[in-house]
N, C-alpha and C positions, 0 to 999 in steps of 0.2 A: 532394126533387126530384121535380118534373116526369119519369113515365115517359117522353114521347113530345117529340118536334116543337112538336107541336101545343099538346101540355098549354101546357110553357114559354111558346110566344106567348102566349098566353091570361092566362096567369101575371104578375102586377104585382114589376118584378127590379127591384132597385136595381144600381148603380151595384158592391158593394159584392159584388154575386153574381158578378159575374167570377170575381173569385178561385175562387168554388164550379165556375165552370160552366169554365174553359178549366183549371183547374188540380187542380182536385177537393180542395180543400183544407178542412178539417173545420171546425171552430167557434171552434175551440181556435184552429189555426193563424193564421185572421182577426183574432179577440179580440191574439191577440200582435202582428199586421204593425198594427191598430191601432195598439196601445201605443207600437208603435216610431215608428209615425209623431205620434205625439202629444206623445212626448219629445223634450226640448229638447237632447240628444246624445245619441251610441251608448248599445247598454244593456247590459251583462252578462247571461248566463242568469240570475243569481242577483238581478238587479233585475227584470230580464223574470218571473221565479216571480214575482216582490213585488206588477207591475200584474197578475198573470194570475192570482192564489192560486191559484197550484198547484203540485206538488210539482216541483223540480228536473229529472227524468231527463222528464217529462211535458211541458215547458215545452222542452225541449232536443231532442228530438222535432221538434214543431211550428216549431224554428229547422231546424233539419237540412231538413225539407220545404221551408219558403221559403228557405233557401237552392235546395237543390234548381234548382223553378224561376226564381230570377235573384229574384223582386223584392225580397232581402233582402241588403246585403253584409256581408259579413265585415273586422274588422280589426281584425290584432297589432298590441297596444299591450308594447310592451319597460320593465320594468321596469330601475330603472338600476343594481342590485344584481346586475341579468341573472334573466333566466324574464323569465313576458311570457303576459296574459291577452288574453281576445277581445271584441269589442265590436262590437255588429249594429245596422245601420240599414237603413229603407228603399232600395231604389235608385230612381235616377233617374224619377220619374213617367213622363218621355218615353218611356226607355229599356222600363215594365211595360210604358204602352200598345202601345209597335212590336212587342212580344214579339208583346202580346194582338193586333194588328189581323195580324202575319205567320203565325202561327196559325190566325187564322180566315180568313186566306187558303186559307192548305194544308188547311184541314178543304172551303170552299167545293171546291176544284182535287178533290180525291178526290170530294167529293160528287159532282160534278157526273159524273167518270170513271163511279159506279155507277153512276148513272143512267140513262147512255151506252149499257155494258151492260145491262142491267133491260132500257132500251128493244133494244139489237139481240136478248138472248136473248128476249124476248117475241115481238117482232114475226118471228122465225124459225119461233116458232110456233106462230101464227097462218098465215104463209105453207106452213106445212107439213102445218097440218090438215086444209085444205081437199084437197092432192092424196093425201093419204092415204086419202081417201073413192071418189073416181075407181076 
């Protein structure tokens, strides 16, 4: 991952890279998300484990990260005899993109505020310096 914004702008990015950029997701998280997108129906963690060829606990941690970001959803399926299990599927793409847009807007507003503070701080330094010389 590039260290600076300038480096990020020079880098060729793919849309899947947005998940890493916005949510700090790891390669495995993206693999799990991709497997859920390509699946014809929701998957259990055990099924997802087979798709990404990882241990269950490792896949489960990826699923938890994806749930925390809101880009996948969990559904409980009840057995007729009692008990239940969970399946996972991607969230609606419009919801995911709306969330990324909201995060981008929040980030932009925060950076604008910090740039304003930067300008105020160093503008004061420039005006204070000549007065100190007198």
